[in-house]
N, C-alpha and C positions, 0 to 999 in steps of 0.2 A: 578527541575520544570522548569528551562529555557530551557533542553533539549528540553521538550515537544513543549514548545510554539516555539520552533524553525522549529521542526518537523510542528509544525502547521501552521507556517509563509511558510516552502519550500513548503507544500500541495497545499495550497492557491495560492501563484504564480504558481506552475504547472497546477492547474484550467485553466491558463490564456495562456497555451502553444499553440503554434501549432497544435503539436500531439495531443494533448487532444482533440483540437475542431475539428479536423480532425475526431480522431476513436471517440470520445463518444458523443452520439446523446443528451445528457443533463449530467450537472453536478450541476444543482440548488441543489437537494438534498444533496450533498457531501459541498458546500458552505454555506448552511442553516447550515447545523451539526456543519462546523470550526467556526462560529459565538459562539455557547455552548460550544462546546469542550470538550462535557462529555462524555465520554466510555457507560457509563450507558444509554445514549438515541439516539444512534446511530441509524438509522432504516434500515432496509433491503435495501432499494433503496440507501440509501447515504453509506450502505457496499460496495453494489454491484457497484458503481462509484469510490471508494475509490479500488476495486480490478481490476478492470478494469483499473484503472489509476497504478496502480502497474504491470500491464501484461504489459503496454506500457511503462515501466519505463525502462532503463537502465542504468549499471555501477552504479557508485554513488546514482544517481535517485534513484535506484532499494533497496541500500542499505536504504535511506531513510523512504521509503514507507515501507520496513521490520521491521525496526525501530516503527515505529507505528502501524503497525498490529502488532507486540510483544506489545504493550501496551494494544491496543486492545482486544485482544485474553483473557487476565486474566480477561474476563467479560466472564461468563458463557453463556448468550444469545449469544454472539458475535462468542466464542467459537464452541457454536454447530452450529451454522449456516453455517461458515466456514467450520466445519467437514463434515456436512452431504453436501450441495449444492457442494463446492470447491474444496474439497481434491484432484483430480485426474488430473482437470484442471488448477488449480495453483497453488496450493502445490507440485505437484508431478510434473509434466512439468515444470510450468515457473520457478520455484525457483528452487528445486533440481537437473534439468537439467542445470539451471542457474550456480548455484555451482558446479556441476561437470565438467563443461567446463573450469571452471579456474584452472592454472597452481598451485595449492598451495605451491609447492617448489620454484615458480617465486618471489619474493616479489614485482615484479614490477608488476605481474600480481592478484598478492592476492588484494582483493577488500573488502576480510571481514574483 
């Protein structure tokens, strides 16, 4: 549970970053959800904001967001929503392409 609290804190800090302020129209829903931090209660708006932040994150940041998404996708409503709305754009392009670009033989380049 400490790892999840750490992820929550990390995402909360990232909502205040310059990249998020520049690229996202709003972070109100995700900030509200982070106060509750119950995977069963995440709204589609908060999930959208989380997914947008995931797309903007780089390197170790992206790994932290993926860990949180891995936790959230255990909820059926989240899994269905992500699968239907975001498979091609987020999962296939942003995440799988990111992983494919890493040299998995080079320990210095391996962020997984």
